[in-house]
C-alpha positions in Angstrom: 0.3 0.0 0.0 2.6 2.1 1.1 4.4 1.7 -2.7 1.0 2.0 -4.6 0.9 5.5 -2.7 4.4 6.9 -3.5 3.4 6.0 -8.0 -0.1 7.5 -7.3 1.8 10.5 -5.7 4.4 10.2 -8.7 1.8 10.0 -11.0 -0.4 13.4 -10.2 2.9 15.6 -10.7 3.3 14.4 -13.9 -0.3 14.9 -15.1 -0.4 17.7 -13.3 2.5 18.9 -15.5 0.8 17.5 -18.9 -2.6 19.0 -18.2 -0.7 23.0 -17.5 1.0 22.6 -21.0 -1.4 20.7 -22.9 -4.5 23.6 -21.2 -1.5 26.3 -22.5 -1.0 25.5 -25.4 -3.4 22.3 -26.6 -1.0 19.4 -28.1 -1.2 16.5 -26.5 3.1 15.3 -27.2 4.3 18.3 -26.8 2.7 18.5 -23.0 3.7 14.4 -22.6 7.4 16.2 -23.4 6.6 19.1 -21.5 5.4 16.8 -18.1 8.5 14.0 -18.3 11.0 17.0 -18.9 9.7 18.1 -15.6 8.2 15.6 -14.0 11.0 12.5 -15.1 14.2 14.0 -13.0 12.0 13.9 -9.6 9.9 11.0 -10.8 13.5 8.6 -11.2 15.4 9.9 -8.4 12.1 8.9 -5.7 12.6 5.8 -7.4 16.4 5.1 -7.0 15.8 6.5 -2.9 12.9 4.1 -2.3 14.5 1.3 -4.2 17.2 1.0 -2.0 15.4 2.3 0.9 13.8 -0.9 0.1 16.9 -2.5 -0.6 17.8 -2.5 2.5 15.6 -5.3 3.8 16.8 -7.9 1.5 20.3 -8.6 3.6 17.2 -9.1 6.6 18.5 -12.8 8.2 14.8 -13.4 8.3 12.6 -14.0 5.3 9.4 -12.4 6.3 11.6 -9.0 5.7 13.9 -10.3 1.8 10.3 -11.3 1.1 8.7 -7.7 2.3 12.1 -5.3 1.3 11.9 -7.6 -2.5 8.0 -6.9 -2.9 8.3 -3.4 -2.1 10.8 -2.4 -4.4 9.1 -4.5 -7.1 5.7 -2.8 -6.6 7.5 0.9 -6.4 8.9 -0.3 -9.4 6.4 -1.6 -11.2 4.1 1.9 -10.1 6.9 4.4 -11.3 7.4 2.9 -14.6 3.5 2.7 -15.0 3.5 6.4 -15.9 5.8 5.6 -18.7 3.0 3.2 -20.6 0.6 5.8 -20.5 -2.3 4.3 -18.2 -4.5 7.0 -19.2 -6.1 8.7 -23.1 -6.5 11.9 -24.5 -9.6 12.6 -26.6 -10.5 16.1 -27.4 -8.7 17.6 -24.4 -10.1 15.1 -21.8 -8.2 12.9 -19.9 -9.4 9.1 -19.7 -7.7 7.2 -17.0 -7.2 3.4 -17.6 -7.3 1.0 -14.2 -4.0 1.1 -12.4 -4.5 -3.0 -11.4 -4.7 -3.9 -15.0 
């Protein structure tokens, strides 16, 4: 749940940048480029820091903590990479999101 929450937070920042640029210029592709240029680096840094944080658990002697670290890292990576897969569609200026679980 924690990792998914962080992924949602990154998505919100990306979509804010996208929407602001799209409303100003009306160009979808340029808005996507703008969003990655302005939100991409913070999203990548967040992912790296969290992967390192969850990775510490992989060195634990307890099996359950190792699995927690592994699953947390996988969830962070999947959630952040999901934004790059365009979990949304744009038609006539309206943004529609696909299911986060698909």
